[in-house]
Steps between C-alpha positions, in 0.01 A plus 500: 500500500122568513337781303367766745380747237129588527264307273320710242116480533322294237336710233123543560227450241455766237227746593169434316396798292152566362457719198280808535248351256469174700480699822203695366328171410565364849365816662186485284439133585551570870256790490237280332554227760460747788180636346362145460586417862322812618192417293482152646552646850193724452290203390614290796427787741149527360440130525624493857291790634139558590363145532148473363233435765434131524137388547423311821503122484120482517477714183739292294381222274410169657724327247809687619418439866428131438817461294700639788327276750526188281868561425668627817836661451801291580776630719714574192221695323195445281491214252369729223579856389144547373312748715176297518698216658598729788304583810513723806800726538676359192201598282487846653871564444487376140189705420662815642806449280282428197294815567815713503600362161151546350454852633847637438606327180225309317217756514707815436659343193233266361175609666359704210155656508203336665203434274212259452719289273798522739371502859708511815427486871693695764419215741660240274646323800144389595459316166657153535558459126668839478727420794595168345572640153685808624713291734594262219584803283719643776688172546570487126614864510750422778643208304508656152638839599792343682835522322513121480194505270713659230431797277176355365351446848293821516367446147397147593324632812300750294403250231435184702381637834396867513293510182313179585435603862361843406275349232335273759497745792356793307262312270141626502399165653808465723524518877433876497193478277275625781741765623627838388463575130554875534702709747181698569293188570680309772361161588622175651330162498649154512325277248356175630651173389325168431416297810705179530318189391494217753521187287390164634309645796137394540243625746 
């Protein structure tokens, strides 16, 4: 004779209980995480808005234009991430993104006061050396502020990249040597560079 009595349900897992002290710690950690996410969101919004005006192609450096012409972009993208290796639309897009980072993050935090010993030029994007150094600095910032860089990433960026870049950019004989040295005395002039020597060419 078969047993027709109903089967009792299997007992479920014991409910997980969190002590009030641990719950307070979790709430505090969650609040900190939310605040950090909001802070990063503000930075990303700033970097993604108000693209900086890009100079026309005829006002950019010959080196950048020639690099773009000599190294045409492949269908799967450029062969180099360095801005001076780009040309045309790729250069313009990269410069606009770089300008957002410089204007909304770098200058407000690290710009400091303009002086004869620490010059700066508002038209930095017309100085080829400044564009090259700032772009390299930005690439390093993207890599070393990523979570994969570890906790020491930002410190490494300051020590190995930011400090060195600012020393060269804002040196009295740097790329801005002929530009603004005082907020009340605005000036902009791109310094001339040595003419290339044509070796082995006779008249």
